[in-house]
C-alpha positions as CSV (number, residue, x, y, z in Angstrom):
1,M,133.7,80.7,116.2
2,I,133.6,84.8,115.7
3,V,131.1,86.6,113.6
4,R,132.0,90.1,112.8
5,S,130.0,92.7,111.1
6,D,131.1,95.7,109.3
7,F,130.4,97.9,112.1
8,N,132.7,96.2,114.6
9,L,129.8,94.6,116.4
10,F,131.2,91.4,117.7
11,F,129.4,88.2,118.7
12,Y,131.4,85.6,120.3
13,I,129.9,82.0,120.0
14,A,131.3,79.2,122.2
15,F,130.4,76.2,120.2
16,L,130.9,72.8,121.8
17,P,129.4,70.0,119.4
18,Y,128.4,67.6,122.1
19,F,126.2,70.2,124.0
20,C,124.2,71.2,120.9
21,K,122.0,69.6,118.4
22,V,122.7,70.4,114.5
23,K,119.4,72.1,114.3
24,R,120.1,74.1,117.3
25,T,123.4,75.2,116.1
26,V,122.0,76.4,112.7
27,F,119.2,78.5,114.3
28,I,121.7,80.2,116.3
29,L,124.0,80.8,113.6
30,I,121.0,82.2,111.4
31,F,119.5,84.3,114.5
32,I,122.9,85.9,115.0
33,S,123.4,86.4,111.2
34,S,120.0,87.9,111.1
35,F,120.7,89.9,114.4
36,T,124.0,91.3,112.6
37,S,122.3,92.5,109.5
38,L,119.7,94.2,111.4
39,A,122.1,96.0,113.4
40,Q,124.1,96.9,110.4
41,D,120.8,98.3,108.6
42,S,120.1,100.1,111.9
43,L,123.3,101.9,111.9
44,W,123.3,102.7,108.3
45,Q,119.9,104.3,108.8
46,C,120.9,106.4,111.6
47,K,124.2,107.5,109.7
48,A,121.9,108.4,106.7
49,D,119.4,110.2,108.5
50,S,121.9,112.4,110.4
51,L,123.7,113.1,107.0
52,I,120.5,114.2,105.3
53,S,119.8,116.2,108.4
54,I,123.0,118.2,108.3
55,A,122.6,118.4,104.2
56,R,119.2,120.1,104.9
57,S,120.4,122.3,107.5
58,Q,122.4,124.2,104.8
59,L,119.6,124.6,102.5
60,G,119.7,128.1,100.9
61,V,123.4,128.8,101.7
62,K,124.9,130.7,98.7
63,Y,127.4,129.2,96.0
64,V,130.8,130.6,95.9
65,W,133.4,128.6,93.8
66,G,136.2,127.3,96.0
67,T,134.4,127.5,99.4
68,S,133.5,125.1,102.1
69,R,132.0,127.4,104.9
70,P,129.0,125.9,106.7
71,N,126.0,128.6,106.8
72,V,128.1,131.1,104.6
73,S,129.0,129.6,101.2
74,F,129.8,126.4,99.4
75,D,130.7,125.1,96.0
76,C,129.2,121.7,95.2
77,S,132.3,119.6,96.3
78,G,132.8,121.8,99.3
79,F,129.1,121.2,100.3
80,A,129.2,117.4,99.7
81,S,132.6,117.4,101.4
82,Y,131.2,119.2,104.5
83,V,128.3,116.7,104.9
84,Y,130.2,113.5,104.4
85,K,133.0,114.6,106.9
86,S,130.3,115.4,109.2
87,Q,129.8,111.8,109.5
88,E,133.3,110.7,109.0
89,I,132.2,109.1,105.7
90,S,134.9,110.8,103.3
91,D,137.5,113.1,103.1
92,A,137.1,113.9,99.4
93,R,137.2,117.7,98.5
94,T,136.7,117.6,94.7
95,S,134.1,116.1,92.8
96,S,136.6,114.1,90.7
97,V,137.9,112.4,93.9
98,F,134.2,111.8,95.2
99,A,133.9,109.9,91.7
100,M,136.8,107.3,92.6
101,K,135.4,106.8,96.3
102,G,133.1,103.8,97.4
103,E,131.3,101.7,94.9
104,S,129.1,102.2,91.9
105,V,125.2,101.6,92.0
106,S,122.4,101.8,89.6
107,K,120.0,104.7,89.5
108,E,117.4,102.0,90.4
109,N,119.6,100.8,93.5
110,C,120.5,104.3,94.9
111,R,119.4,105.2,98.5
112,K,119.7,108.1,100.6
113,G,123.2,109.4,101.2
114,D,124.5,107.9,98.0
115,C,126.8,110.6,96.2
116,I,125.6,111.5,92.5
117,I,128.5,112.2,90.1
118,F,127.6,114.5,87.2
119,S,129.5,115.8,84.2
120,G,130.4,119.4,83.7
121,T,127.9,121.7,81.8
122,A,129.7,121.3,78.4
123,P,127.1,119.4,76.0
124,G,128.4,115.8,75.7
125,S,131.0,116.1,78.3
126,K,132.3,113.1,80.3
127,T,134.4,114.8,82.7
128,V,133.4,115.0,86.1
129,G,132.1,118.5,87.1
130,H,129.5,118.2,89.8
131,V,128.4,116.4,92.9
132,G,125.1,115.8,94.8
133,I,123.9,113.8,97.7
134,V,120.6,111.3,97.4
135,L,118.0,112.3,99.6
136,E,115.5,109.7,98.4
137,N,114.7,107.3,95.7
138,K,111.0,106.6,95.6
139,E,109.0,104.9,93.1
140,G,111.7,105.8,90.7
141,E,111.9,109.4,91.4
142,V,115.3,110.4,92.8
143,R,115.4,113.6,94.9
144,F,119.3,115.1,95.6
145,I,120.6,117.8,97.3
146,H,123.5,119.9,96.0
147,C,125.2,123.4,95.9
148,S,124.3,124.6,92.4
149,S,126.0,127.4,90.5
150,S,122.8,127.8,88.1
151,K,121.3,131.4,87.6
152,K,117.9,129.7,88.3
153,H,118.5,128.1,91.5
154,S,121.8,129.1,92.9
155,G,123.1,127.6,96.2
156,V,122.2,124.7,98.5
157,V,118.9,123.2,96.8
158,I,116.8,120.1,96.3
159,S,116.1,118.8,92.9
160,V,114.4,116.0,91.2
161,L,116.9,114.0,88.9
162,E,114.2,112.8,86.1
163,T,112.7,116.4,85.9
164,S,115.9,118.5,85.8
165,G,118.5,119.0,83.3
166,Y,120.8,117.1,85.6
167,I,119.4,113.6,84.5
168,Q,121.5,113.9,81.1
169,R,124.7,114.7,83.0
170,V,124.8,111.6,85.6
171,L,127.9,109.9,85.2
172,D,127.6,107.5,88.2
173,I,126.1,107.1,91.6
174,R,128.4,106.1,94.4
175,R,127.9,104.3,97.5
176,L,130.2,105.7,100.1
177,F,129.0,103.8,103.1
């Protein structure tokens, strides 16, 4: 029997019924299943921490439309693209392509590394126009990092979703890894 995790960790289990009692076999399978889950969580945590570290290293970099130049300038999707590509997570370059990647998750279930998709700035718009990366979801408060074109806080900044104008513009949250 072969048990395979999503992170290409393989566990080979030779199973010969006449050597094992059923209880022992069930325990071995549960142990290996738990170990695989812990390994996946650990690998996810490591990747998410690296992703957030790279994103934070760009804080203060200025906004320039159509760019993705680390330590120089970004637009919103150029920033997200740079960060996700650094961890080989996604090759998307535009916010509308990010909106089609991964799987949708609720605001309550989002976690660090998830991609937040926003509408453009036109009131009532449902067209994808902005993207950010979740830093944390703590006690119902979602902090995210993004490259903003706002006159109030232009460039790579950290915002709190619930206390910013962005809350009304959320279209989706995507889990990319």
